[in-house]
C-alpha positions as CSV (number, residue, x, y, z in Angstrom):
1,M,18.8,6.3,-24.8
2,R,21.7,4.5,-23.1
3,A,22.0,7.1,-20.4
4,R,18.3,7.0,-19.8
5,R,18.3,3.3,-19.4
6,Q,21.3,3.5,-17.0
7,G,19.5,6.1,-15.0
8,R,16.4,3.8,-14.8
9,Q,18.5,0.9,-13.8
10,W,20.2,3.1,-11.1
11,A,16.8,4.0,-9.8
12,W,15.7,0.4,-9.7
13,Q,18.7,-0.9,-7.9
14,S,18.6,2.0,-5.5
15,W,15.0,1.2,-4.6
16,L,15.8,-2.5,-4.2
17,A,18.5,-1.5,-1.7
18,Y,15.9,0.7,0.0
19,L,13.6,-2.3,0.3
20,G,16.4,-4.4,1.6
21,G,17.1,-1.8,4.4
22,F,13.4,-1.6,5.2
23,L,13.2,-5.4,5.6
24,A,15.8,-5.2,8.2
25,L,13.6,-2.6,10.0
26,L,10.7,-5.1,9.9
27,I,12.6,-7.8,11.5
28,T,13.5,-5.4,14.3
29,C,9.9,-4.1,14.8
30,A,8.2,-7.4,14.3
31,P,10.1,-10.3,16.1
32,I,9.1,-13.8,15.8
33,H,6.5,-14.8,18.3
34,A,6.9,-17.8,20.6
35,L,4.0,-19.9,19.4
36,P,3.6,-23.7,19.9
37,L,4.5,-25.9,17.0
38,T,1.0,-27.1,16.7
39,P,-1.5,-24.6,18.0
40,E,-3.8,-26.0,20.7
41,G,-7.0,-27.6,19.1
42,L,-5.5,-27.8,15.6
43,S,-4.2,-30.5,13.5
44,P,-2.0,-30.2,10.3
45,A,-4.9,-32.3,8.7
46,D,-7.4,-29.6,9.4
47,E,-8.3,-27.3,6.5
48,R,-9.7,-23.7,6.9
49,T,-11.4,-21.8,4.3
50,I,-10.3,-18.1,4.4
51,T,-12.3,-15.5,2.6
52,L,-10.3,-12.7,1.3
53,W,-11.7,-9.3,0.4
54,Y,-12.4,-9.4,-3.3
55,R,-10.1,-6.3,-4.2
56,N,-7.3,-8.1,-2.6
57,Y,-8.1,-11.5,-4.1
58,D,-8.2,-9.9,-7.6
59,S,-4.7,-8.5,-6.8
60,P,-2.1,-11.2,-7.9
61,A,0.5,-9.6,-5.6
62,I,-1.7,-9.5,-2.5
63,R,-3.2,-13.0,-3.1
64,A,0.3,-14.3,-3.5
65,L,1.5,-12.8,-0.3
66,V,-1.4,-14.2,1.6
67,A,-0.6,-17.7,0.2
68,L,3.2,-17.2,1.0
69,A,2.4,-16.4,4.6
70,L,0.0,-19.3,5.1
71,S,2.3,-21.7,3.4
72,K,5.0,-20.9,5.9
73,T,2.9,-22.3,8.7
74,P,1.8,-25.9,7.9
75,E,1.3,-26.7,11.6
76,Y,-1.9,-24.6,11.4
77,G,-3.4,-27.1,8.8
78,R,-4.2,-26.8,5.2
79,F,-6.0,-23.7,3.7
80,R,-8.2,-22.6,1.0
81,L,-8.5,-19.0,-0.3
82,T,-11.8,-17.8,-1.6
83,R,-13.0,-14.5,-3.0
84,S,-15.5,-12.4,-1.0
85,I,-18.6,-10.8,-2.6
86,E,-17.9,-7.4,-4.0
87,M,-18.2,-4.7,-1.3
88,V,-16.7,-1.2,-0.7
89,Q,-13.8,-1.0,1.8
90,G,-15.9,0.5,4.6
91,R,-18.3,-2.4,4.6
92,A,-15.4,-4.9,4.3
93,L,-13.9,-3.6,7.5
94,L,-17.4,-3.5,9.2
95,E,-17.8,-7.3,8.1
96,L,-14.6,-8.1,9.9
97,T,-16.0,-6.9,13.1
98,R,-19.0,-9.0,13.0
99,D,-19.5,-12.3,14.9
100,H,-19.9,-15.5,12.9
101,P,-21.3,-16.0,10.4
102,R,-19.5,-13.3,8.5
103,V,-18.7,-13.1,4.8
104,L,-15.1,-12.0,5.2
105,D,-12.0,-13.2,7.1
106,L,-9.2,-11.1,5.9
107,A,-8.4,-7.8,4.2
108,A,-5.3,-5.9,3.4
109,V,-5.8,-2.1,3.6
110,A,-4.0,0.9,4.8
111,T,-3.8,1.2,8.6
112,S,-4.9,3.9,11.0
113,V,-5.3,4.2,14.7
114,E,-8.9,3.5,14.5
115,R,-8.6,0.4,12.4
116,E,-5.9,-0.9,14.7
117,K,-8.2,-0.3,17.7
118,D,-11.3,-2.1,16.1
119,L,-9.4,-5.0,14.4
120,L,-6.4,-7.2,14.8
121,A,-3.6,-5.9,12.6
122,I,-0.5,-7.9,11.5
123,P,2.0,-5.0,11.6
124,V,4.2,-5.9,8.6
125,P,3.7,-3.5,5.7
126,I,2.8,-5.9,2.9
127,D,4.3,-3.9,0.1
128,G,7.4,-2.8,2.1
129,G,5.9,0.6,2.8
130,L,5.3,1.6,-0.9
131,L,1.6,2.5,-0.6
132,G,2.4,6.0,0.7
133,F,4.4,6.9,-2.3
134,R,1.9,7.9,-4.9
135,V,1.8,9.0,-8.5
136,C,-1.0,10.6,-10.4
137,V,-3.0,8.8,-13.0
138,V,-4.3,11.5,-15.3
139,M,-6.1,11.9,-18.6
140,E,-3.5,12.4,-21.3
141,D,-5.0,15.7,-22.4
142,A,-4.7,17.1,-18.9
143,L,-1.0,16.6,-18.4
144,S,-0.3,20.3,-19.0
145,R,-2.2,21.1,-15.9
146,F,0.7,19.7,-13.8
147,E,3.5,21.3,-15.8
148,G,5.7,23.3,-13.4
149,V,4.2,22.0,-10.2
150,A,7.2,21.9,-7.8
151,S,5.6,22.2,-4.3
152,L,2.4,21.4,-2.4
153,D,1.6,25.1,-2.6
154,D,1.6,24.9,-6.3
155,L,-0.8,22.0,-6.2
156,R,-3.1,23.9,-3.9
157,D,-2.9,27.2,-5.7
158,R,-3.7,25.6,-9.0
159,G,-6.8,24.1,-7.5
160,L,-5.8,20.6,-8.6
161,R,-8.2,18.0,-7.4
162,I,-7.2,14.4,-6.3
163,G,-9.6,11.6,-6.4
164,Q,-9.7,9.1,-3.6
165,G,-11.9,6.4,-2.1
166,L,-14.4,7.5,0.4
167,H,-13.3,5.2,3.1
168,W,-9.6,5.4,2.4
169,P,-7.4,7.1,5.0
170,D,-5.7,8.8,2.2
171,A,-8.7,11.0,1.5
172,T,-8.4,12.6,5.0
173,I,-4.6,12.8,4.9
174,L,-4.8,14.8,1.7
175,Q,-7.5,17.0,3.1
176,V,-5.7,17.9,6.3
177,N,-2.7,18.8,4.1
178,G,-4.9,21.3,2.3
179,V,-5.4,19.4,-1.0
180,Q,-8.9,19.3,-2.7
181,V,-10.2,15.8,-2.7
182,V,-13.1,14.3,-4.5
183,T,-14.3,10.9,-3.2
184,H,-16.5,8.0,-4.2
185,S,-17.3,4.7,-2.3
186,R,-16.4,2.4,-5.3
187,Y,-12.8,2.2,-6.6
188,E,-14.1,1.3,-10.2
189,T,-16.3,4.5,-10.3
190,L,-13.3,6.7,-9.6
191,F,-11.8,5.9,-13.0
192,K,-15.1,6.9,-14.6
193,M,-15.1,10.2,-12.7
194,L,-11.5,10.9,-13.9
195,R,-12.6,10.5,-17.5
196,N,-15.4,12.8,-16.8
197,D,-13.2,15.5,-15.4
198,R,-14.6,15.3,-12.0
199,F,-11.0,15.5,-10.7
200,D,-7.5,15.9,-12.2
201,C,-5.5,13.3,-10.6
202,F,-6.2,9.7,-9.3
203,A,-3.3,9.3,-6.8
204,R,-2.3,5.6,-6.9
205,G,0.4,3.8,-4.9
206,V,3.7,2.9,-6.6
207,S,2.8,-0.8,-5.6
208,E,-0.6,-0.7,-7.4
209,V,-0.6,1.7,-10.2
210,L,0.7,-0.5,-13.2
211,F,-1.8,-3.2,-12.2
212,D,-4.6,-0.6,-12.3
213,L,-3.8,0.6,-15.8
214,E,-3.4,-3.0,-17.0
215,L,-6.9,-3.7,-15.9
216,E,-8.3,-0.5,-17.3
217,Q,-6.7,-0.9,-20.7
218,D,-7.4,2.7,-21.6
219,P,-4.6,4.4,-23.6
220,E,-5.9,7.8,-22.6
221,L,-5.1,7.1,-19.0
222,V,-1.4,7.9,-18.3
223,I,1.0,8.4,-15.4
224,E,2.0,12.0,-14.8
225,P,5.9,11.8,-15.1
226,S,7.2,14.5,-12.6
227,L,5.5,14.3,-9.2
228,L,5.7,11.8,-6.3
229,I,3.2,12.5,-3.5
230,A,4.7,10.9,-0.2
231,Y,3.4,10.4,3.2
232,P,3.7,7.7,5.9
233,M,1.3,5.1,4.9
234,L,1.4,1.4,5.6
235,S,-0.9,-1.4,4.5
236,Y,-1.4,-4.3,6.9
237,F,-3.4,-7.6,6.9
238,F,-6.5,-7.1,9.2
239,V,-8.6,-9.9,10.7
240,G,-11.5,-9.8,13.0
241,P,-11.0,-8.8,16.7
242,E,-11.6,-12.4,17.9
243,D,-9.8,-14.2,15.2
244,H,-6.5,-14.7,17.1
245,V,-5.6,-18.0,15.3
246,L,-5.5,-16.4,11.9
247,A,-3.7,-13.3,13.2
248,Q,-1.0,-15.4,14.9
249,R,-0.8,-17.6,11.7
250,L,-0.4,-14.6,9.5
251,Q,2.2,-13.0,11.8
252,L,4.4,-16.1,12.1
253,G,4.2,-16.7,8.4
254,M,5.3,-13.2,7.6
255,D,8.0,-13.4,10.2
256,R,9.4,-16.6,8.7
257,A,9.2,-15.2,5.2
258,I,11.2,-12.1,6.3
259,Q,13.8,-14.3,8.0
260,D,14.3,-16.7,5.2
261,G,14.4,-14.0,2.5
262,S,11.2,-15.1,0.6
263,F,9.5,-11.9,1.4
264,S,12.4,-9.9,-0.1
265,R,12.1,-12.1,-3.3
266,Y,8.3,-11.5,-3.3
267,L,8.9,-7.6,-3.3
268,N,11.4,-7.8,-6.0
269,R,9.1,-10.0,-8.1
270,Y,6.0,-7.9,-7.8
271,Y,7.2,-4.4,-7.4
272,G,10.7,-4.3,-8.9
273,E,9.3,-3.4,-12.4
274,A,7.1,-0.6,-11.1
275,L,10.2,1.0,-9.3
276,E,12.1,1.0,-12.6
277,V,9.4,2.1,-14.8
278,L,8.2,5.0,-12.6
279,A,11.8,6.5,-12.5
280,L,11.2,7.7,-9.0
281,D,14.7,9.2,-8.8
282,R,13.7,11.9,-11.3
283,R,10.5,13.0,-9.6
284,Q,9.7,16.0,-7.3
285,V,8.7,14.8,-3.9
286,L,5.7,16.5,-2.3
287,L,6.0,15.4,1.4
288,L,2.7,15.4,3.4
289,N,1.8,14.7,7.1
290,N,-0.2,11.8,8.2
291,P,-1.6,12.5,11.7
292,Y,-3.6,9.2,11.6
293,L,-1.0,6.6,12.5
294,G,-0.4,5.0,15.8
295,R,3.0,5.6,17.4
296,E,4.7,2.4,16.1
297,S,3.3,2.7,12.6
298,S,4.1,6.4,12.5
299,E,7.8,5.5,13.4
300,I,8.1,2.9,10.7
301,G,6.4,5.2,8.2
302,R,8.8,8.1,9.1
303,R,11.9,6.0,8.8
304,A,10.6,4.7,5.4
305,L,10.3,8.2,4.1
306,E,13.6,9.2,5.4
307,T,15.2,6.2,3.6
308,L,13.4,7.2,0.5
309,R,15.0,10.6,0.5
310,V,18.4,9.1,1.0
311,R,18.1,6.5,-1.6
312,M,16.9,9.0,-4.2
313,G,19.9,11.2,-3.5
314,Q,17.9,14.4,-2.9
315,Q,18.9,17.0,-0.5
316,R,16.3,18.2,2.2
317,S,16.0,21.5,0.3
318,S,14.7,19.7,-2.7
319,V,11.9,18.0,-0.9
320,T,8.8,20.2,-0.3
321,P,8.5,21.0,3.5
322,V,5.3,19.8,5.1
323,K,2.7,22.5,5.6
324,T,-0.9,21.9,6.8
325,R,-3.8,24.4,6.7
């Protein structure tokens, strides 16, 4: 028991070191912009209501990060966060492209070339890059289906099916790597589909899976203990293509949070427990390609995965080589 606890403590400390290294990378890739102390046309006495996509608003971690970034920029005025109406991710991104009036101002989602072209992205991974490191949520009586899986080929050959959201970039990433994918437009429905054996694994990010299971409160839903599916995947804040003021405010707020260490403390507070509980250093890494990132995001994601390999102490031979079909 003591050795197991020490192993988990090592994994936790290792991952915190990984996140610290990634923060230095973020500072290099996202330098502070030269913005006026008080943006033109704004007063510190002004207040703006910012409507956050409901899935993000309901996430304590994401809502706290939005508040952190906005609180670092008092020269832009006061703010009030509100919850959007419930809508699937695809509609949320469409709403961001609309002219006023619109029902949404801000969403935090996985990035892609298409999304960065249509919307304004704040290119700082909101969870330090953890979204692309995924574990399987499975039904407890289905755990045996994953025994002995040690490679992406094993996953394919057994016909194991992974559930993902219809509008999530993850679905196409898995498909282009030859994995069977079952989709639905609503996140909540995917858990019902898992219970009904429509697929075998609901792949969830390391940064979100514990929160998911806390909400579901279903003892038959468990985390498969041996696999880590990894691919470059970064989650950014996105705003409408004309909302330059909010984009600048969030970028400046994130830059300041990185520089003063409050972003690092945020990551430790909201994700430190998950890194320890999931025992990532003992998992077999299945490494996938993500051909849907832009050049800058792809480089950040590639370096994140390389840092993952080093921090986990695994040799290249133990990481499944990337193959696509």
